[in-house]
Backbone as a chain_set.jsonl record, in Angstrom:
{"seq": "MFYRVLIFLSISTTFAFAQTPLSHMILEKAVFEEQVSIDTLGIKTRKMIPIKTVQRGATLVYVNRLTNKSRIIKQNIVVMNPIPFDTTYLRGSATCEGSCEIKFSIDGGKSFDYGEKLYVHYGKGKRVAKGSEYTHIKFIFKIIKPFTRTRMAFKAKVK", "coords": {"N": [[36.523, -42.164, -34.235], [35.509, -42.64, -31.635], [34.745, -40.041, -30.775], [32.603, -39.583, -32.449], [30.624, -41.28, -31.425], [30.428, -40.37, -28.917], [29.242, -37.736, -29.594], [26.942, -38.569, -30.66], [25.62, -39.903, -28.48], [25.425, -37.659, -26.675], [23.546, -36.06, -28.071], [21.439, -37.698, -27.938], [20.503, -37.964, -25.339], [18.97, -35.793, -24.379], [16.166, -34.371, -22.824], [12.669, -33.519, -22.468], [10.071, -32.4, -20.284], [6.871, -31.845, -18.584], [4.327, -29.963, -16.857], [2.007, -29.907, -18.14], [0.453, -31.761, -20.739], [2.68, -33.13, -23.066], [1.935, -33.385, -25.765], [1.911, -32.634, -29.267], [4.399, -31.206, -28.949], [7.465, -30.617, -29.986], [10.817, -31.617, -29.926], [13.821, -30.753, -31.135], [17.345, -31.583, -31.85], [20.641, -30.584, -32.01], [24.155, -30.514, -32.811], [27.167, -28.549, -33.051], [30.402, -27.326, -34.381], [32.21, -24.722, -33.097], [33.988, -22.536, -34.833], [36.523, -19.958, -34.708], [37.733, -17.45, -36.662], [40.049, -15.148, -37.622], [40.235, -12.259, -39.597], [42.405, -10.602, -42.222], [42.083, -7.838, -41.323], [41.893, -8.144, -38.728], [39.413, -8.816, -37.697], [37.108, -10.7, -35.808], [35.356, -13.677, -36.674], [32.823, -15.862, -36.307], [32.03, -19.261, -36.831], [29.447, -21.777, -37.256], [29.811, -25.036, -37.514], [28.605, -27.996, -39.008], [29.029, -31.136, -37.239], [31.136, -33.754, -37.817], [33.273, -35.13, -37.15], [35.426, -34.609, -34.058], [38.068, -33.009, -32.389], [40.095, -32.951, -29.566], [39.89, -30.292, -27.372], [38.172, -28.762, -28.964], [35.286, -26.432, -29.321], [32.217, -27.198, -28.745], [28.771, -26.408, -29.818], [25.774, -26.861, -28.285], [22.497, -27.252, -29.437], [19.035, -26.851, -28.891], [15.711, -27.112, -30.066], [12.69, -26.104, -29.572], [9.251, -26.74, -30.206], [5.858, -25.677, -30.332], [3.276, -27.111, -31.509], [0.54, -26.89, -31.247], [-2.693, -25.679, -30.47], [-2.844, -24.862, -28.077], [-1.62, -23.166, -24.97], [1.471, -24.262, -23.545], [2.628, -25.0, -20.488], [5.128, -24.565, -18.023], [7.446, -26.007, -19.155], [10.221, -28.093, -19.084], [13.277, -28.54, -20.226], [15.875, -30.661, -20.141], [19.428, -31.152, -20.222], [21.921, -33.202, -20.075], [25.492, -32.594, -19.304], [27.714, -33.345, -21.886], [29.579, -36.499, -21.809], [33.048, -36.345, -21.401], [33.403, -33.717, -21.888], [33.713, -30.26, -21.066], [31.581, -27.937, -19.582], [31.178, -24.565, -20.66], [31.242, -21.949, -18.83], [28.682, -19.553, -18.386], [27.686, -19.796, -20.799], [25.199, -20.777, -21.371], [21.989, -20.175, -22.907], [18.856, -18.932, -24.045], [16.084, -18.3, -26.13], [13.696, -15.812, -25.847], [11.86, -16.141, -22.777], [13.165, -17.754, -20.036], [14.219, -19.757, -17.411], [17.312, -20.704, -16.235], [18.978, -23.293, -14.837], [21.421, -25.245, -12.941], [23.208, -28.422, -12.433], [25.119, -30.169, -10.151], [25.395, -32.705, -9.242], [24.814, -34.882, -10.797], [22.261, -34.335, -11.794], [20.351, -34.566, -9.803], [19.746, -32.569, -7.928], [18.946, -29.052, -8.599], [20.062, -25.569, -9.256], [20.783, -22.109, -9.533], [23.679, -21.119, -11.051], [25.591, -19.532, -9.579], [24.844, -20.133, -7.036], [25.559, -22.685, -6.518], [27.472, -24.85, -4.533], [30.723, -26.327, -3.896], [31.669, -28.452, -1.33], [34.519, -28.724, 0.71], [36.475, -30.094, 3.243], [36.309, -27.923, 5.712], [35.549, -25.813, 4.481], [34.03, -24.177, 1.488], [33.31, -23.494, -1.943], [32.399, -21.725, -4.868], [30.864, -23.734, -7.401], [32.748, -24.794, -10.15], [32.53, -24.517, -13.834], [33.362, -26.816, -14.943], [32.542, -28.637, -13.302], [29.778, -28.891, -13.41], [27.087, -31.044, -14.196], [24.65, -31.172, -15.285], [22.179, -29.271, -17.193], [19.262, -27.422, -16.855], [16.582, -26.092, -18.702], [13.877, -23.925, -18.064], [10.812, -23.34, -19.157], [8.152, -21.101, -18.612], [5.874, -20.428, -20.093], [4.919, -21.538, -23.303], [3.846, -20.221, -26.191], [1.054, -21.053, -28.385], [1.939, -22.519, -31.466], [4.615, -21.65, -31.55], [8.162, -21.284, -31.586], [10.978, -22.097, -29.765], [14.323, -21.607, -29.039], [17.217, -22.974, -27.16], [20.562, -23.086, -26.03], [23.773, -24.346, -25.266], [27.549, -24.142, -24.561], [30.161, -26.338, -24.736], [33.507, -27.789, -24.009], [35.605, -30.002, -25.562], [37.334, -32.475, -23.797]], "CA": [[35.315, -42.921, -33.977], [35.072, -42.414, -30.171], [33.864, -38.922, -30.692], [31.332, -39.752, -33.117], [29.838, -41.981, -30.509], [30.169, -39.226, -27.88], [28.263, -36.724, -30.203], [25.463, -39.244, -30.715], [25.106, -40.022, -27.076], [25.193, -36.353, -26.316], [22.262, -35.581, -28.659], [20.2, -38.508, -27.861], [20.213, -37.982, -24.055], [18.295, -34.495, -24.035], [14.658, -34.861, -22.829], [11.717, -32.589, -21.947], [8.953, -32.847, -19.414], [6.153, -30.672, -18.326], [3.065, -30.257, -16.011], [0.844, -30.22, -19.063], [0.832, -32.821, -21.706], [3.737, -32.657, -24.116], [1.579, -33.764, -27.012], [2.26, -31.539, -30.21], [5.609, -30.548, -28.737], [8.54, -31.291, -30.855], [12.29, -31.28, -29.509], [14.903, -30.956, -32.206], [18.606, -31.474, -31.196], [21.912, -30.466, -32.969], [25.549, -30.152, -32.252], [27.8, -27.761, -34.165], [31.559, -27.041, -33.764], [32.308, -23.338, -33.224], [35.27, -22.14, -35.175], [36.696, -18.684, -34.709], [38.662, -17.037, -37.401], [40.393, -13.512, -37.695], [40.648, -11.969, -41.024], [43.578, -9.637, -42.224], [41.763, -6.629, -40.714], [41.755, -8.31, -37.12], [38.008, -8.903, -37.238], [36.87, -12.16, -35.543], [34.086, -14.278, -37.222], [32.362, -17.252, -35.672], [31.262, -20.115, -37.778], [29.055, -23.141, -36.684], [29.931, -26.111, -38.564], [27.929, -29.345, -38.448], [29.973, -32.017, -36.909], [31.378, -35.197, -38.432], [34.306, -35.734, -36.003], [35.852, -33.457, -33.294], [39.333, -33.109, -31.824], [40.48, -32.394, -28.224], [39.89, -28.753, -27.356], [37.105, -28.107, -29.831], [34.197, -25.908, -28.707], [30.924, -27.561, -29.264], [27.35, -25.658, -29.296], [24.634, -27.907, -28.372], [21.295, -26.4, -29.683], [17.742, -27.522, -28.899], [14.73, -26.181, -30.596], [11.203, -26.652, -28.985], [8.077, -26.124, -30.981], [4.541, -25.985, -29.942], [2.569, -27.303, -32.746], [-0.783, -26.972, -30.802], [-3.447, -24.422, -30.315], [-2.95, -24.731, -26.539], [-0.468, -22.675, -24.428], [2.038, -25.101, -22.853], [3.085, -24.324, -19.284], [6.086, -25.267, -17.173], [8.202, -27.004, -19.875], [11.456, -28.19, -18.747], [14.297, -29.227, -21.081], [17.188, -30.933, -19.313], [20.602, -31.471, -20.962], [23.316, -33.666, -19.463], [26.882, -32.206, -20.027], [28.214, -34.651, -22.561], [30.741, -37.151, -21.291], [34.311, -35.934, -21.936], [33.39, -32.208, -22.129], [33.505, -29.292, -19.946], [30.664, -26.834, -19.799], [31.759, -23.274, -20.585], [30.449, -21.114, -17.835], [28.097, -18.34, -18.864], [27.298, -19.983, -22.427], [23.763, -21.224, -21.636], [21.329, -19.085, -23.41], [17.603, -19.321, -24.595], [15.488, -17.38, -26.775], [12.536, -15.592, -24.97], [11.948, -16.046, -21.323], [13.532, -19.139, -19.32], [15.094, -19.878, -16.344], [18.43, -21.905, -16.534], [19.59, -24.019, -13.642], [22.506, -26.225, -13.204], [23.338, -29.48, -11.497], [26.834, -30.642, -9.879], [25.277, -33.976, -8.596], [24.164, -35.973, -11.543], [20.767, -34.007, -12.159], [19.519, -34.757, -8.61], [19.25, -31.205, -7.701], [19.324, -27.948, -9.462], [20.104, -24.207, -8.809], [21.461, -21.162, -10.253], [25.208, -21.279, -10.997], [26.27, -18.776, -8.331], [24.26, -20.665, -5.77], [26.137, -23.986, -6.403], [28.755, -24.802, -3.982], [31.425, -27.56, -3.735], [32.381, -28.357, 0.035], [35.784, -29.431, 0.947], [36.861, -29.915, 4.438], [35.337, -27.011, 6.49], [35.186, -24.757, 3.408], [33.179, -24.29, 0.406], [33.582, -22.533, -2.842], [31.308, -21.779, -5.917], [31.303, -24.776, -8.414], [33.291, -24.542, -11.667], [31.716, -24.998, -15.087], [33.84, -28.096, -15.215], [31.979, -29.566, -12.232], [28.398, -28.914, -13.818], [26.757, -32.317, -14.838], [23.297, -31.124, -16.166], [21.645, -28.029, -17.395], [17.848, -27.359, -16.966], [16.002, -24.839, -19.209], [12.532, -24.067, -17.667], [9.92, -22.383, -19.81], [6.989, -20.931, -17.919], [4.861, -20.583, -21.058], [5.287, -21.493, -24.713], [2.525, -20.03, -26.87], [0.78, -21.765, -29.534], [2.443, -22.339, -32.843], [5.771, -20.815, -31.617], [9.324, -22.118, -31.683], [12.138, -21.436, -29.175], [15.74, -22.28, -28.88], [18.086, -23.004, -26.058], [21.904, -23.61, -26.331], [25.084, -24.086, -24.256], [28.844, -24.734, -25.284], [31.109, -27.303, -24.015], [34.801, -27.936, -24.819], [36.048, -31.339, -25.597], [38.492, -32.708, -23.034]], "C": [[34.634, -42.621, -32.602], [34.271, -41.081, -30.127], [32.686, -38.767, -31.449], [30.307, -40.198, -32.268], [29.455, -41.113, -29.478], [29.113, -38.127, -28.385], [26.896, -37.429, -30.183], [24.858, -39.391, -29.257], [24.749, -38.705, -26.536], [23.841, -35.868, -26.832], [21.235, -36.421, -28.106], [19.791, -38.613, -26.416], [19.269, -36.713, -23.403], [16.931, -35.081, -24.212], [13.939, -33.71, -22.204], [10.65, -33.34, -21.313], [8.239, -31.561, -19.275], [4.947, -31.055, -17.426], [1.914, -30.379, -16.924], [1.334, -31.13, -20.107], [1.738, -32.342, -22.683], [3.18, -33.115, -25.494], [1.694, -32.341, -28.024], [3.409, -30.668, -29.968], [6.623, -31.294, -29.41], [9.911, -30.799, -30.352], [13.114, -31.762, -30.571], [16.244, -30.798, -31.487], [19.685, -31.421, -32.351], [23.103, -30.065, -32.178], [26.452, -29.535, -33.436], [29.289, -27.579, -33.373], [31.699, -25.622, -33.987], [33.8, -23.103, -33.652], [35.346, -20.531, -35.373], [37.826, -18.453, -35.776], [38.919, -15.471, -37.363], [40.939, -13.216, -39.003], [41.965, -10.956, -40.896], [43.278, -8.314, -41.6], [41.687, -6.807, -39.064], [40.328, -8.557, -36.7], [37.622, -10.393, -36.999], [35.403, -12.492, -36.222], [34.022, -15.531, -36.442], [31.515, -17.935, -36.576], [30.662, -21.158, -37.049], [28.925, -24.078, -37.644], [29.433, -27.243, -38.249], [29.073, -30.253, -38.261], [29.856, -33.446, -37.453], [32.375, -35.826, -37.492], [34.783, -34.431, -35.364], [37.078, -33.954, -32.74], [39.287, -32.585, -30.307], [40.508, -30.925, -28.233], [39.05, -28.061, -28.257], [36.061, -27.683, -28.891], [32.999, -26.448, -29.424], [29.898, -26.665, -28.887], [26.503, -26.687, -29.449], [23.325, -27.009, -28.226], [20.094, -27.455, -29.584], [16.761, -26.624, -29.309], [13.404, -26.957, -30.316], [10.093, -25.947, -29.635], [6.885, -26.774, -30.505], [3.739, -25.972, -31.112], [1.052, -27.279, -32.405], [-1.35, -25.61, -30.827], [-3.497, -24.044, -28.899], [-1.448, -24.186, -25.998], [0.182, -23.898, -23.559], [2.76, -24.502, -21.739], [4.114, -25.115, -18.523], [6.807, -26.434, -17.858], [9.473, -27.001, -19.507], [12.326, -28.988, -19.797], [15.528, -29.524, -20.398], [18.186, -31.555, -20.352], [21.78, -32.047, -20.002], [24.42, -32.93, -19.999], [27.376, -33.396, -20.599], [29.582, -35.015, -21.928], [31.966, -36.59, -21.998], [34.361, -34.621, -22.42], [33.325, -31.414, -20.88], [32.724, -28.162, -20.256], [31.479, -25.501, -19.762], [30.89, -22.188, -19.946], [29.95, -19.908, -18.664], [27.531, -18.571, -20.346], [25.928, -20.317, -22.447], [22.862, -20.081, -21.985], [19.834, -19.81, -23.782], [16.972, -18.192, -25.175], [14.131, -17.045, -25.937], [12.825, -15.621, -23.441], [12.191, -17.489, -20.694], [14.319, -18.896, -18.164], [16.066, -21.013, -16.488], [19.055, -22.001, -15.189], [20.518, -24.949, -13.902], [22.676, -27.165, -12.09], [24.85, -29.821, -11.244], [26.53, -32.14, -9.291], [24.585, -34.973, -9.426], [22.606, -35.599, -12.062], [19.936, -34.442, -10.853], [18.78, -33.559, -8.144], [19.709, -30.024, -8.536], [19.252, -26.462, -8.796], [20.841, -23.532, -9.797], [22.91, -21.348, -10.035], [25.928, -20.618, -9.685], [25.837, -19.364, -7.005], [24.713, -22.317, -5.417], [27.321, -24.033, -5.661], [29.367, -26.173, -3.839], [32.0, -27.444, -2.221], [33.563, -29.199, 0.085], [36.203, -29.112, 2.34], [35.914, -28.947, 5.149], [34.97, -25.794, 5.468], [34.306, -25.111, 2.268], [33.618, -23.21, -0.578], [32.502, -22.761, -4.056], [31.836, -22.78, -6.977], [31.863, -24.04, -9.71], [32.425, -25.072, -12.712], [32.175, -26.352, -15.216], [33.28, -29.205, -14.253], [30.404, -29.719, -12.449], [28.305, -30.457, -14.37], [25.475, -32.187, -15.614], [22.94, -29.646, -16.302], [20.145, -28.141, -17.536], [17.469, -25.976, -17.403], [14.511, -24.965, -18.811], [11.885, -22.744, -18.224], [8.681, -22.256, -19.288], [5.708, -21.128, -18.858], [5.483, -20.6, -22.401], [3.965, -21.319, -25.462], [2.14, -20.96, -28.026], [1.354, -21.394, -30.748], [3.713, -21.47, -32.747], [6.879, -21.926, -31.459], [10.324, -21.272, -30.745], [13.282, -22.285, -29.117], [16.534, -22.02, -27.812], [19.544, -23.537, -26.634], [22.834, -23.552, -25.287], [26.379, -24.45, -25.163], [29.523, -25.564, -24.278], [32.425, -27.478, -24.871], [35.254, -29.35, -24.509], [37.371, -31.522, -24.747], [39.721, -33.33, -23.793]], "O": [[33.43, -42.4, -32.474], [33.218, -41.027, -29.492], [31.831, -37.927, -31.165], [29.201, -39.657, -32.278], [28.279, -41.052, -29.119], [28.238, -37.702, -27.631], [25.88, -36.895, -29.737], [23.721, -39.011, -28.974], [23.697, -38.651, -25.899], [23.065, -35.307, -26.059], [20.162, -35.904, -27.794], [18.795, -39.292, -26.166], [18.918, -36.655, -22.225], [16.502, -35.835, -25.085], [14.558, -32.96, -21.449], [10.309, -34.493, -21.574], [8.67, -30.469, -19.646], [4.599, -32.223, -17.254], [0.886, -30.925, -16.522], [2.539, -31.25, -20.327], [1.608, -31.205, -23.135], [4.013, -33.224, -26.394], [1.58, -31.198, -27.58], [3.542, -29.594, -30.555], [6.628, -32.525, -29.399], [10.125, -29.587, -30.366], [13.158, -32.944, -30.911], [16.33, -29.966, -30.584], [19.618, -32.071, -33.395], [23.079, -29.429, -31.125], [26.437, -29.984, -34.582], [29.425, -27.646, -32.152], [31.318, -25.213, -35.084], [34.726, -23.436, -32.913], [34.508, -19.891, -36.008], [38.794, -19.213, -35.778], [38.022, -14.675, -37.088], [41.922, -13.785, -39.477], [42.462, -10.585, -39.833], [44.259, -7.623, -41.328], [41.478, -5.884, -38.277], [40.018, -8.524, -35.509], [37.794, -11.23, -37.885], [34.484, -11.675, -36.272], [35.003, -16.134, -36.006], [30.494, -17.45, -37.063], [31.337, -21.556, -36.099], [28.069, -24.02, -38.526], [29.755, -27.669, -37.14], [30.032, -30.19, -39.03], [28.838, -34.134, -37.533], [32.243, -36.99, -37.116], [34.63, -33.341, -35.915], [37.238, -35.165, -32.586], [38.395, -31.808, -29.963], [41.154, -30.349, -29.109], [39.149, -26.839, -28.366], [35.845, -28.298, -27.847], [32.799, -26.17, -30.607], [29.96, -26.115, -27.787], [26.406, -27.359, -30.477], [23.07, -26.263, -27.28], [20.12, -28.596, -30.045], [16.848, -25.437, -28.995], [13.107, -28.088, -30.701], [9.997, -24.72, -29.623], [6.752, -27.979, -30.289], [3.509, -24.916, -31.701], [0.291, -27.655, -33.296], [-0.719, -24.595, -31.12], [-4.104, -23.041, -28.523], [-0.373, -24.605, -26.426], [-0.61, -24.527, -22.858], [3.491, -23.537, -21.964], [3.935, -26.327, -18.402], [6.845, -27.57, -17.386], [10.028, -25.903, -19.555], [11.947, -30.109, -20.137], [16.24, -28.573, -20.072], [17.81, -32.354, -21.21], [22.448, -31.313, -19.273], [24.34, -32.601, -21.182], [27.48, -34.418, -19.922], [30.468, -34.226, -21.601], [31.87, -36.375, -23.206], [35.199, -34.293, -23.259], [32.93, -31.871, -19.807], [33.107, -27.4, -21.143], [32.363, -25.346, -18.92], [29.952, -21.645, -20.529], [30.663, -19.344, -19.494], [27.0, -17.663, -20.985], [25.357, -20.176, -23.528], [22.989, -19.034, -21.351], [19.689, -21.033, -23.802], [17.289, -17.081, -24.748], [13.53, -17.972, -25.395], [13.868, -15.189, -22.95], [11.336, -18.349, -20.902], [15.009, -17.888, -18.012], [15.695, -22.139, -16.82], [19.538, -21.069, -14.547], [20.528, -25.507, -14.999], [22.366, -26.852, -10.94], [25.681, -29.723, -12.146], [27.508, -32.753, -8.864], [23.855, -35.823, -8.918], [21.88, -36.419, -12.625], [18.737, -34.656, -11.035], [17.562, -33.476, -7.987], [20.795, -30.056, -9.115], [18.45, -26.227, -7.892], [21.432, -24.083, -10.727], [23.338, -21.702, -8.937], [26.707, -21.217, -8.943], [26.44, -19.088, -5.968], [24.372, -22.989, -4.444], [28.252, -23.319, -6.033], [28.621, -27.138, -3.671], [32.703, -26.485, -1.901], [33.587, -30.302, -0.462], [36.299, -27.927, 2.657], [34.714, -29.223, 5.146], [34.135, -24.937, 5.758], [33.887, -26.26, 2.122], [34.189, -22.187, -0.202], [31.862, -23.806, -4.176], [32.991, -22.734, -7.399], [31.485, -22.959, -10.159], [31.65, -26.001, -12.486], [31.332, -27.144, -15.636], [33.503, -30.409, -14.38], [29.774, -30.542, -11.784], [29.269, -31.016, -14.893], [25.212, -32.989, -16.511], [23.428, -28.845, -15.504], [19.737, -28.97, -18.35], [17.806, -24.941, -16.829], [13.892, -25.974, -19.151], [12.172, -21.574, -17.972], [7.952, -23.24, -19.415], [4.726, -21.797, -18.537], [6.416, -19.85, -22.688], [3.078, -22.168, -25.376], [3.034, -21.611, -28.565], [1.354, -20.23, -31.15], [3.963, -20.658, -33.637], [6.662, -23.121, -31.263], [10.491, -20.059, -30.871], [13.223, -23.515, -29.141], [16.614, -20.848, -27.443], [19.608, -24.316, -27.585], [22.691, -22.702, -24.407], [26.28, -24.956, -26.281], [29.378, -25.395, -23.068], [32.479, -27.359, -26.095], [35.274, -29.803, -23.365], [38.362, -30.823, -24.962], [40.768, -33.561, -23.187]]}, "num_chains": 1, "name": "protein.A"}
């Protein structure tokens, strides 16, 4: 039951904002479990299974679909996803269709930068942040053309 609540909260907290009005923009969200199987010839296949419940160690794929249903070009659209509670972001898994910038936060969404520029300070030293330290992902679309749909996704592992 706990993981059902986790999934609901994870889906419901994604939000979008823009410099231009978001009227006629539709944001759809879904979560899938990625299952990898190997056939008798040793070939790997990946399946995306709609989630009912999940177990510890499962790899989840969070997918957002953004649709511009207007005749107007939408500019500077930002879709922000918190990394769901009790999951760890899988480094390098954030992707988007078309052209977008992907930035990350390690401070609860207060500041964002590219993953290789995020540092954790300890004592007099510092190191690049691990995927497990990411708290939010931000997808930034400079332009979304009229009557088009784009998709973005990332993976996280259940702790």
